TORVEX-193220 format. One line per 2 residues: number of its first residue (from 1); for each residue y, x, z of N, C-alpha, C, O. Coordinates in steps of 0.02 Angstrom, whole numbers. Each point is the difference from the previous one (the first is absolute). Layout:
REM TORVEX-193220
NUM) Y,X,Z,Y,X,Z,Y,X,Z,Y,X,Z | ...
This chain:
REM TORVEX-193220
1) -2938,13473,10738,-34,65,29,30,54,-39,-1,-1,-62 | 30,51,96,28,62,-30,-58,53,7,-13,28,53
3) -18,-18,-110,-51,52,-13,13,74,-13,-43,44,-3 | 124,-36,-6,2,66,-8,-28,45,40,-27,-23,50
5) 25,73,-55,-22,52,41,70,46,21,54,11,-27 | -89,13,97,60,62,47,-11,53,-46,-34,-9,-50
7) 59,62,63,-10,65,-9,-53,33,22,-22,48,-31 | -6,-72,91,-57,23,37,-58,-35,-24,-54,29,0
9) 58,-75,-15,-37,-55,-30,-25,41,-76,-58,15,-12 | 105,-4,-23,-12,20,-75,-31,77,2,-43,23,-38
11) 75,9,89,-41,60,15,-76,2,15,-40,35,-30 | 25,-76,77,-59,-12,22,-49,-27,-66,-58,19,-3
13) 84,-60,-44,-53,-36,-50,10,70,-47,-54,21,-21 | 100,9,7,-3,57,-53,-61,54,28,-46,19,-36
15) 52,-1,101,-51,51,25,-72,-17,-13,-38,44,-21 | 17,-102,33,-68,-15,12,-4,-20,-75,-59,3,-15
17) 85,-17,-23,-13,-16,-75,1,71,-30,-45,16,-39 | 77,13,50,-13,85,-7,-60,28,22,-26,47,-29
19) -3,-77,86,-61,32,33,-45,-41,-41,-34,36,-37 | 22,-94,32,-59,-29,-47,-5,29,-62,-53,11,-30
21) 125,7,5,-23,27,-57,-17,65,-23,-15,20,-56 | 19,11,116,-38,74,-19,-55,-4,44,-38,48,-4
23) 17,-104,60,-68,10,23,-38,-58,-18,-59,6,15 | 72,-48,-37,-45,-60,-49,-2,-21,-60,4,-60,-13
25) -8,96,-24,-6,12,-59,-57,-46,-30,-48,-15,36 | 50,-5,-95,-64,-69,-30,-72,48,6,-58,-22,5
27) 85,113,-7,-69,21,-12,-25,21,56,-54,30,-4 | 87,-39,71,2,4,67,-35,-61,19,-53,2,31
29) 78,-52,-47,-29,-73,13,-82,0,-18,-41,-19,41 | 26,39,-101,-65,-2,-37,-25,36,22,-59,-14,8
31) 82,88,18,-63,37,43,-21,-31,63,-57,10,20 | 104,-54,18,-7,-7,59,-70,-75,-24,-33,-24,47
33) 25,7,-95,-41,-67,5,-79,34,-4,-13,54,-26 | -32,-97,55,-2,-50,6,21,-22,85,7,-57,21
35) 1,112,14,9,-8,88,80,-44,-21,8,-59,15 | 34,91,-44,75,-20,8,42,26,68,45,-32,26
37) -70,97,-2,34,35,37,8,78,-19,-48,38,-10 | 116,-20,8,16,59,-35,29,46,69,58,-8,20
39) -105,54,11,13,32,52,64,55,15,23,17,55 | -4,6,-121,72,29,-31,49,-17,4,52,32,8
41) -65,-105,-16,59,-51,-6,17,-19,74,60,-4,14 | -101,-7,29,-6,-27,63,27,52,65,24,-13,55
43) -42,83,-90,28,56,32,86,14,-18,34,31,40 | -13,-50,-85,58,-6,-40,43,-60,48,49,13,36
45) -69,-57,-43,28,-68,22,12,10,87,57,-11,21 | -106,31,22,1,21,68,46,58,12,20,9,58
47) -3,30,-103,36,60,5,91,-31,-11,51,21,25 | -61,-73,-69,68,-28,-10,25,-40,54,60,-5,13
49) -109,-25,18,22,-42,62,-21,-73,-1,19,-37,45 | -56,15,-93,-4,-53,-20,-22,-44,59,30,-49,22
51) -77,70,-5,-13,-37,75,47,-14,63,8,-52,32 | 25,123,-24,38,7,54,60,-48,-16,32,-21,48
53) -15,4,-107,83,-24,-20,-42,-85,28,43,-44,-4 | -84,26,19,-37,-73,-9,26,-3,89,28,-50,23
55) -37,90,4,3,12,81,81,-10,38,51,24,-23 | -53,-62,82,70,3,15,8,54,33,-48,32,22
57) 133,-8,-11,12,58,24,-11,27,66,6,58,19 | -28,-121,22,-11,6,68,-79,25,-8,-21,37,44
59) 1,-45,-68,-78,25,-1,-23,73,-52,-55,21,-18 | 126,4,6,-11,59,-42,-15,-10,-61,-42,33,-31
61) 85,-93,1,0,-10,-72,64,14,-25,45,29,31 | -39,-54,-100,68,4,-29,36,-55,6,61,3,4
63) -102,-75,-1,48,-50,27,8,-46,-76,38,-48,2 | -69,61,-60,9,-35,-58,6,-90,10,-31,-32,42
65) 72,8,-88,3,-65,11,-73,-20,-57,-35,34,-37 | 38,-124,60,-55,-21,-52,29,15,-74,-40,25,-40
67) 95,-37,23,15,-8,-68,-6,88,-19,-13,18,-58 | 23,24,103,-4,61,-32,-59,27,-19,-10,43,-44
69) -46,-83,95,-74,15,-1,-14,-34,-77,-33,30,-42 | 65,-104,28,-10,-29,-61,12,37,-54,-33,-11,-51
71) 83,62,49,50,30,-49,-58,48,-33,-13,6,-60 | -21,29,118,-39,52,-5,-89,-27,-39,-38,31,-38
73) 33,-80,60,-60,-60,-12,3,7,-81,-42,27,-37 | 97,-55,21,6,-14,-78,-4,73,-39,-26,-11,-55
75) 40,68,62,-14,57,-5,-58,27,-15,-14,34,-49 | -30,-58,109,-66,20,-7,-55,-46,-41,-56,15,-21
77) 108,-101,14,-48,-25,-67,7,28,-51,-48,3,-38 | 104,22,22,22,33,-64,-46,62,-37,-5,18,-58
79) -28,5,128,-34,56,-17,-84,-19,8,-46,41,-6 | 39,-109,22,-76,-22,17,-43,75,45,-53,30,-9
81) 111,-24,59,-35,68,44,-51,-4,27,-6,-54,29 | -57,104,-21,-41,-5,29,-19,23,80,-34,47,20
83) 67,-98,14,5,49,73,24,-99,8,23,-41,-40 | -46,40,112,16,-68,37,58,10,44,-1,-14,60
85) 45,35,-87,83,-5,24,11,-65,67,9,6,61 | -16,-81,-119,41,-28,46,-60,-30,60,28,-21,50
87) -69,18,-49,-55,5,39,23,47,75,17,-28,52 | -20,81,-58,14,59,28,68,-8,48,8,9,60
89) 44,-31,-118,55,-18,42,-9,-52,54,15,22,56 | -34,-82,-56,-19,-53,19,-35,33,66,23,-4,57
91) -75,33,-72,-40,18,58,33,40,56,-14,-6,60 | 60,49,-85,49,29,51,41,-25,29,23,27,50
93) 4,-94,-75,45,-25,37,-43,-35,36,17,15,57 | -64,-55,-53,-31,-34,52,-30,45,61,-18,-27,52
95) 13,98,-64,-29,52,44,61,8,45,-8,-3,61 | 74,12,-89,72,-1,28,19,-51,45,35,9,50
97) -68,-84,-77,10,-65,40,-51,-2,64,8,-31,52 | -44,58,-65,-78,-8,62,12,66,39,-19,5,59
99) 51,48,-93,9,47,67,-45,53,8,1,39,48 | -55,-36,-110,-48,48,-5,29,62,-32,-1,7,-61
101) 28,40,107,37,46,-17,-53,48,-26,6,6,-61 | -36,15,75,-52,40,-24,-28,-8,-58,3,52,-34
103) -33,-101,5,-10,-27,-65,56,3,-48,-1,17,-59 | 53,-39,96,65,-2,-50,30,79,-21,23,14,-55
105) -29,28,109,21,62,-15,-49,28,-57,27,33,-45 | -91,-41,41,-44,22,-38,-2,-21,-74,-26,30,-47
107) 65,-95,49,-13,-49,-65,81,34,-21,-4,30,-54 | 54,-28,74,46,40,-39,24,75,-23,44,25,-35
109) -104,-3,81,-17,62,-18,-45,29,-66,4,55,-25 | -46,-108,7,-52,-8,-43,-52,31,32,-41,23,-40
111) 28,-13,102,-68,14,22,-51,-53,0,-60,8,-11 | 87,-58,22,-49,-50,-22,20,-49,-59,57,6,-25
113) -96,-49,4,30,-53,-66,-24,-57,39,-56,-13,21 | 118,-22,-15,-6,-82,29,17,-50,-43,54,-6,-29
115) -91,-23,27,-3,-65,-53,17,-62,29,-23,5,57 | 52,-66,-63,2,-63,7,-30,-53,-37,14,-17,-58
117) -69,-16,106,-34,-50,-60,44,-74,11,7,-33,51 | 15,23,-108,47,-71,-6,-46,-71,20,28,-50,24
119) -116,53,-38,-27,-57,29,-13,31,71,-6,57,21 | 3,-124,7,-36,-3,78,-75,-6,-24,-23,-10,-56
121) -18,22,135,-77,-18,-19,-19,-23,85,24,12,56 | -76,-47,-81,-17,-18,76,-90,20,6,-35,-19,47
123) 18,51,-91,-68,2,-8,-4,84,9,41,35,29 | -100,-11,-62,-25,60,21,18,62,-73,-20,59,-2
125) 59,-94,-46,28,41,-66,70,-16,-16,16,-58,-14 | 23,105,14,62,5,-20,4,9,-72,-14,56,-22
127) 36,-123,-36,-32,9,-60,64,38,-53,58,-6,20 | -66,33,-66,71,22,-41,58,34,40,58,-22,3
129) -76,67,20,57,44,48,35,49,-51,-31,47,-24 | 94,-59,10,26,45,-35,9,64,15,38,14,46
131) -70,35,-81,12,69,21,-50,14,67,6,44,43 | -68,-106,-52,-54,17,55,-51,36,-20,-53,-2,31
133) 59,36,-80,-53,38,-36,29,65,7,-33,41,-32 | 87,-13,63,13,68,-8,36,5,76,7,53,31
135) 14,-120,-7,32,-3,83,-49,40,51,-60,2,-10 | 96,35,76,-31,9,46,-20,-57,58,-50,-8,34
137) 115,-30,-41,5,-66,36,38,-64,-32,50,-2,-36 | -80,-36,54,30,-83,-4,41,-26,48,-15,5,59
139) 69,-33,-78,41,-33,67,-13,-65,-39,11,-6,-60 | -41,-53,109,-29,-67,-41,20,-53,56,29,19,51
141) -49,-99,-65,-13,-56,51,-60,1,2,-28,-7,-55 | -6,15,100,-82,0,6,-8,-46,56,18,23,55
143) -41,-89,-55,-43,-38,24,80,-37,74,-12,-16,58 | 70,17,-86,45,-14,23,44,61,54,42,-9,44
145) -71,66,-70,36,66,38,27,50,-53,-41,4,-46 | 78,23,39,35,42,-32,-29,81,41,3,27,55
147) -29,-11,-123,-40,77,23,-9,41,-49,-1,-14,-60 | -8,90,101,11,67,-52,-75,16,3,-29,26,47
149) 2,-47,-107,-79,-2,-31,-25,70,-23,23,17,-54 | -53,15,77,-21,67,-50,-30,-31,-54,-29,-55,1
151) 39,106,-66,-24,-42,-71,-68,38,-37,-22,2,-58 | 0,30,130,-59,48,-46,-67,-9,0,-43,42,-12
153) 32,-132,36,-46,-46,-25,16,-38,-43,27,-51,20 | -37,59,-91,36,-46,-39,-38,30,-80,-16,56,-19
155) 10,-121,-14,-22,-6,-77,62,5,-56,47,-38,9 | -46,82,-65,56,-4,-57,-31,-63,-42,-56,-22,-10
157) 129,3,-10,-13,-80,-17,37,26,-81,61,5,-11 | -123,9,-44,24,9,-60,53,-57,-32,-8,-60,13
159) 63,83,-54,35,-59,-9,32,39,-88,6,60,-13 | 8,-113,-26,34,13,-53,66,31,6,26,31,-46
161) 9,-44,117,74,17,15,5,70,6,52,32,-12 | -121,-1,36,-5,90,35,42,3,55,46,41,8
163) -64,-89,33,30,7,49,-21,20,63,-49,-34,19 | 71,82,27,-47,11,63,-10,-46,47,29,-1,54
165) -90,-56,-80,-17,-58,39,-66,12,44,-47,28,-29 | 40,-42,86,-61,5,24,-9,-66,35,45,-40,-7
167) -103,21,50,-21,-43,51,-4,42,56,-34,51,0 | 61,-68,38,-14,43,77,-27,-41,48,23,-56,10
169) -76,82,25,-22,-28,68,26,7,51,17,56,20 | -5,-126,22,41,-4,52,-46,33,51,39,34,34
171) -79,-29,-18,-38,-4,61,7,91,16,-32,20,48 | 64,23,-80,26,52,18,41,35,52,25,-35,44
173) -15,88,-44,61,7,60,62,-30,-34,19,-12,-57 | 12,2,146,55,-41,-48,51,15,59,-19,38,45
175) 71,-61,-41,63,3,46,50,-60,-7,33,-20,-48 | -38,-6,124,21,-70,-7,77,2,18,24,15,55
177) 13,-32,-115,68,6,-2,41,-64,34,48,8,37 | -68,-54,-52,29,-64,27,-58,-51,-1,-53,8,-29
179) 76,-73,71,-57,-49,-3,52,-56,3,61,5,11 | -104,-74,-28,28,-56,15,51,-17,-51,0,24,-57
181) 53,-79,85,59,-12,-46,54,70,-33,33,2,-52 | -41,42,99,60,53,-8,-50,55,-73,24,25,-51
183) -82,-23,71,-41,28,-82,10,-37,-50,26,23,-51 | -46,-96,58,30,-48,-56,68,11,-32,13,7,-59
185) 27,-6,110,66,12,-39,29,63,-28,47,0,-39 | -76,47,59,7,55,-17,-50,10,-69,24,32,-47
187) -75,-52,42,-34,22,-74,35,-68,-45,9,19,-58 | 10,-77,64,43,-37,-22,49,26,-53,4,-17,-60
189) 43,75,106,58,14,-14,-38,64,-54,10,7,-60 | -45,25,96,-28,52,-53,-20,-16,-84,14,27,-53
191) -59,-94,75,-10,-15,-79,59,-31,-36,0,-5,-61 | 52,-18,100,59,-20,-37,14,68,-42,1,1,-61
193) 7,48,96,33,72,-36,-50,20,-45,13,41,-44 | -65,-66,50,-52,43,-41,17,-45,-68,8,28,-54
195) -5,-98,61,3,-33,-69,72,-2,-28,11,-22,-56 | 44,48,102,70,24,-26,-11,56,-45,11,-5,-60
197) -32,58,87,-17,66,-25,-38,-5,-60,21,21,-54 | -87,-53,65,-27,-14,-68,41,-15,-42,11,42,-43
199) 21,-99,40,46,-31,-51,43,53,-29,-7,4,-61 | 48,36,85,42,32,-22,-37,56,-52,24,17,-54
201) -105,14,90,-46,44,-42,-16,-46,-60,-2,28,-55 | -10,-90,57,-28,-31,-54,68,-11,-64,-6,-5,-61
203) 71,5,106,57,-22,-58,1,72,-25,8,-1,-61 | -11,43,76,-1,104,2,-49,-32,-81,24,-9,-57
205) -84,1,76,-38,7,-53,-6,-41,-57,-30,16,-51 | 71,-88,64,19,-22,-60,42,8,-46,-4,-23,-56
207) 61,71,87,52,23,-14,-26,55,-58,24,-8,-57 | -64,56,66,-25,45,-14,-37,-38,-68,21,15,-56
209) -65,-56,62,-41,-22,-43,40,-36,-68,-23,-5,-56 | 95,-21,80,43,-18,-48,14,38,-39,-2,-8,-61
211) 23,69,97,33,71,-39,-58,39,-47,14,36,-47 | -94,-53,72,-48,36,-32,8,-55,-85,15,24,-55
213) -27,-80,67,0,-48,-36,70,-4,-67,1,-21,-58 | 32,43,87,75,-7,-30,7,76,-52,24,3,-57
215) -52,46,93,14,73,-40,-59,-27,-54,17,-4,-59 | -89,-16,76,-47,5,-54,31,-34,-42,-4,27,-55
217) 41,-86,56,16,-49,-64,44,24,-38,4,-25,-56 | 43,80,75,42,28,-28,-29,53,-63,24,10,-55
219) -85,20,85,-36,56,-37,-41,-28,-45,-4,27,-55 | -36,-87,69,-51,-14,-34,40,-45,-61,39,-44,18
221) -50,58,-91,19,-37,-47,-56,-49,-35,-59,2,17 | 81,-38,-59,-55,-61,-20,49,-31,-63,54,-24,16
223) -73,26,-85,28,-11,-33,61,24,-27,37,-35,-36 | -23,111,56,55,37,2,55,-25,40,58,-5,-20
225) -74,-8,68,47,-17,63,-16,-6,74,-51,-29,19 | 79,47,7,-24,3,78,-23,-58,36,35,-51,5
227) -94,56,21,-34,-81,35,52,-21,41,0,-61,11 | 42,93,14,49,-21,71,55,-40,-36,48,-19,34
229) -51,4,-98,68,-42,-31,-33,-62,-30,33,-37,-37 | -123,17,57,-11,-48,-16,4,-57,67,-12,24,56
231) 22,-73,-59,0,-57,71,-60,-11,36,-1,-20,58 | -49,32,-93,-43,-16,42,-30,61,46,-46,-4,40
233) 84,62,-58,-3,57,48,41,20,55,-13,21,56 | 92,-39,-98,64,11,45,19,-60,54,43,6,44
235) -88,-75,-57,40,-46,45,-49,9,51,24,-18,54 | -83,37,-48,-46,-7,60,26,70,46,-15,7,60
237) 46,31,-91,9,45,26,63,5,42,13,34,50 | 28,-83,-90,59,-22,44,-16,-36,50,26,2,56
239) -66,-36,-73,-14,-63,63,-23,48,66,22,-13,56 | -62,64,-66,-24,43,39,59,43,43,4,14,60
241) 28,-2,-103,70,47,30,45,-46,42,35,17,48 | -42,-83,-76,54,-41,53,-47,-24,56,25,-3,56
243) -77,-11,-62,-45,-16,67,8,68,39,22,-3,57 | -33,47,-77,-1,67,52,61,-3,27,0,-4,61
245) 72,5,-97,45,7,51,3,-61,40,39,10,48 | -64,-67,-47,-7,-75,50,-53,36,54,9,-16,59
247) -54,56,-70,-44,19,55,24,55,40,-13,13,59 | 54,22,-106,37,45,47,44,-24,40,3,27,55
249) 47,-88,-67,28,-13,44,-30,-47,53,28,1,54 | -75,-39,-60,-36,-28,52,-43,61,50,0,-1,62
251) -25,39,-91,0,59,49,28,36,50,-21,20,55 | 82,-15,-90,45,51,41,27,-74,45,-1,5,61
253) 14,-43,-80,10,-59,42,-40,-22,54,23,-21,53 | -77,26,-66,-59,-3,77,-2,67,40,-32,4,52
255) 65,49,-78,3,54,31,58,6,42,-3,17,59 | 57,-31,-90,52,-22,37,2,-47,72,41,4,46
257) -95,-48,-54,-16,-49,29,-19,5,80,8,-40,46 | -31,94,-49,-17,30,65,42,14,57,-15,-12,58
259) 72,39,-80,70,8,17,31,-49,11,19,-15,57 | -6,-26,-118,52,-49,-8,-24,-80,28,25,-38,41
261) -82,35,-83,-29,-67,4,-70,-8,50,-41,-37,-28 | 15,64,101,-49,1,-2,-44,-47,20,-59,11,12
263) 92,-74,-6,-48,-52,-24,-22,-25,-54,-35,-51,0 | 56,90,-65,-18,-10,-58,-39,46,-9,-41,-12,-45
265) 36,60,69,-50,61,-25,-53,-15,-25,-12,22,-56 | -40,-70,93,-51,-13,-11,-25,-42,-67,-53,11,-28
267) 88,-48,12,14,-45,-55,21,51,-59,-41,8,-46 | 99,26,43,25,34,-36,-58,67,-49,-10,15,-58
269) -12,4,117,-44,48,-26,-55,-21,-30,-15,33,-50 | -26,-86,66,-44,-42,-25,18,-15,-84,-37,10,-49
271) 120,-42,50,1,-15,-73,16,54,-46,-14,2,-60 | 46,45,96,20,76,-35,-69,20,-31,-6,18,-59
273) -50,-26,110,-76,28,-39,-17,-25,-51,-9,31,-53 | -1,-111,63,-29,-40,-54,50,11,-75,-15,0,-59
275) 60,6,84,47,5,-65,-10,51,-32,-23,-4,-57 | 39,66,87,-13,64,-17,-67,13,-44,2,29,-54
277) -65,-57,86,-61,25,-17,-10,-43,-72,-39,16,-45 | 82,-77,44,-18,-48,-62,47,35,-45,-18,-5,-59
279) 64,32,66,61,52,-43,-47,44,-41,-15,-3,-59 | -11,55,118,-32,71,-13,-77,-19,-39,-31,40,-34
281) 10,-110,48,-57,-3,-62,25,-17,-64,-18,28,-52 | 60,-72,56,16,-24,-61,24,72,-66,-17,11,-58
283) 64,22,110,50,58,-33,-50,52,-21,17,41,-42 | -80,-38,70,-50,46,-17,-54,-5,-47,-29,44,-33
285) 20,-109,36,-54,-52,-51,53,0,-74,-27,-10,-55 | 91,20,58,45,-20,-49,2,69,-42,-11,7,-60
287) 31,46,112,4,76,-28,-67,4,-47,0,4,-61 | -56,-8,103,-59,20,-23,-18,-21,-56,-16,39,-44
289) 16,-120,35,-4,-38,-70,35,37,-50,-34,19,-47 | 109,-3,47,44,39,-50,-40,49,-17,2,8,-61
291) -50,41,97,-29,56,0,-70,-12,-55,-36,43,-27 | 33,-105,25,-63,-19,-49,-55,46,36,4,16,59
293) -61,7,-105,-48,18,22,3,77,46,-39,22,42 | 94,1,-66,3,56,38,37,0,65,11,55,27
295) 10,-112,1,15,-22,70,-54,2,38,4,11,61 | -66,-22,-97,-77,4,43,-25,63,19,-38,13,47
297) 60,23,-84,-43,82,8,28,25,75,51,-24,25 | -77,56,-4,3,51,46,52,50,9,21,23,53
299) -1,-6,-126,43,65,-1,70,-32,-8,48,35,-16 | -41,-107,28,58,-47,-11,46,-1,80,-35,-9,50
301) 89,16,-44,18,-5,64,5,-70,24,4,-11,61 | -3,-51,-118,27,-57,28,-57,-28,46,13,-40,45
303) -87,67,-59,-48,-27,27,-5,7,81,-35,-30,41 | 80,75,-36,-3,42,78,24,-61,33,-25,-20,53
305) 78,-13,-84,59,-52,38,-39,-52,-11,-2,-26,56 | -33,-11,-95,-45,-56,-23,-33,7,71,13,-42,44
307) -51,90,-34,-64,-9,30,40,12,77,-9,-48,38 | 46,95,-12,28,1,64,27,-55,20,-29,-24,49
309) 87,-15,-76,32,-50,32,-46,-70,18,22,-38,43 | -91,23,-81,-39,-27,13,-56,15,95,-18,-39,44
311) 10,105,-53,-18,28,44,55,-5,77,-19,-13,58 | 80,25,-80,35,-14,61,-3,-57,37,-4,-6,61
313) 7,-43,-112,29,-97,11,-70,-8,37,1,-22,57 | -70,41,-90,-52,-29,43,-15,26,50,-45,-32,28
315) 64,85,5,-7,8,58,4,-47,57,-43,-10,43 | 102,-19,-49,21,-51,39,-31,-64,-27,-33,-27,45
317) 32,-6,-102,-23,-44,-38,30,-34,-71,37,34,-36 | -52,-93,20,27,-9,-63,84,-53,20,12,-31,52
319) 14,36,-89,81,-22,17,-1,-67,50,40,-10,46 | -90,-31,-65,-11,-53,35,5,12,90,29,-33,43
321) -64,82,-41,0,25,89,64,1,19,16,-31,51 | 38,71,-90,44,20,17,63,-67,-3,50,1,35
323) -62,-46,-74,35,-62,-2,-23,-45,52,33,-46,24 | -97,65,-9,-21,-59,65,35,25,73,12,-40,46
325) 4,123,-41,27,24,45,71,-22,15,22,-14,56 | 20,14,-128,57,-25,-15,21,-95,33,48,-20,32
327) -102,-15,-56,2,-63,32,-10,-7,68,31,-42,33 | -85,92,-1,-5,-6,63,68,5,48,19,-39,43
329) 18,117,-71,65,23,34,41,-62,-7,25,-16,53 | -8,-31,-111,55,-50,-3,-26,-68,23,48,-35,14
331) -105,3,-4,-19,-43,20,-35,9,52,3,-47,39 | -34,86,-25,-51,11,70,-92,-8,-35,-16,-28,-52
333) -23,58,95,-70,4,-28,-26,-65,-9,23,-45,34 | -75,33,-80,-22,-70,-14,-46,-3,74,-29,45,30
335) 35,-112,-15,-40,-24,81,-80,19,-22,-25,-14,-55 | -3,45,104,-78,11,-22,-27,44,-47,-61,0,-9
C-alpha cells in the first residue's frame, strides 16, 4: 500500500496543521474546558471549509475523499481540538445523501451546528451524543428511522475527557430523513466513516503523545544523564512509536476501502478504531508515566491527551464492541 501523499494532499495536511497550531494551542484547549468546545476555533474551521470538503461537489461541497478526511482528522487528533469536526462532517454527508438541502446549506455555512450520534436509540433518550452539548441538531438513528433531531432538550454529561457530550431527548422536533433498510444502510456507512476518522484522530493523538514523551525524556536528567538513555524509558516509547505507525497504516487502509474495497469497509473501519484506541491508550499512558508526578498536573500537556483519547473512544464503546462489529462483518451476526 503506497502511503506517499500527493502534492495536493501534502498541502491539505500542512494547511490544517498550521491552522491547528495557530487556533488550538494547549492553552486554548485548557481554556475550553470543562465543556470542551472552543467557539473561536469552530468559526475558524467553518471558514476554512472543513464541513464543505466532506460533501460532494454535486451538493455544493468540495468532494474530498475519505482518505483526505482521514488525513485532516489525524491533524485534529494531534491538536486534541475542542470542536466536533468529525461528527459535523458525517452529519453533512448524511444530509446530502438524504436530500435535505436547507439544513445542509445551514450546516455548511455554519449557521447551524449539526452533529452525528454513532449510537442508535430505540427509547426516549439518545445517550452520549458527541457534540450534543453544543449542537443545534443531531442526526441519529432513532427507532429504525434516520432523523435530524433538535438538540435543545438535552443534559450535558460531565466527563474527564472534557468533551461536549450530552444525552438528548428524542421526543422533540425531528425531521425524518430516511426509514427502514435505507435508513439502516445510511447509518451503517456513517458509523463506518466515524470509526475510520476517529481512528485517524487517535493516531494523531498517539503520535503527539510519543513526541511529548520523547522530548521530556531528552530534557529530564537522572544520575547525570538524560532519562531517555534508560531502556525502561526508551523501549516503551519505541514500542508506541512502532504501534502508531501500524495504526496509521490501518486507518488509512480503512479510509481507502470506501472507494477500493467497499465490501470490507465495515470490517476495516472497526479494526482500525480498535487498534488505534489501544495504541493511543498505551502511548498516552507511557508518556504520562515517563513524566512522573508532573504528568498528572493540569499544567502539563500530556494529561490532555491521556484524558481525551479515552473519551473519544468510549463515546462508541470499549474496543471489544468494535471487534464484535469486525466479527459480524466477517462472519455474519450471531443468531438470536
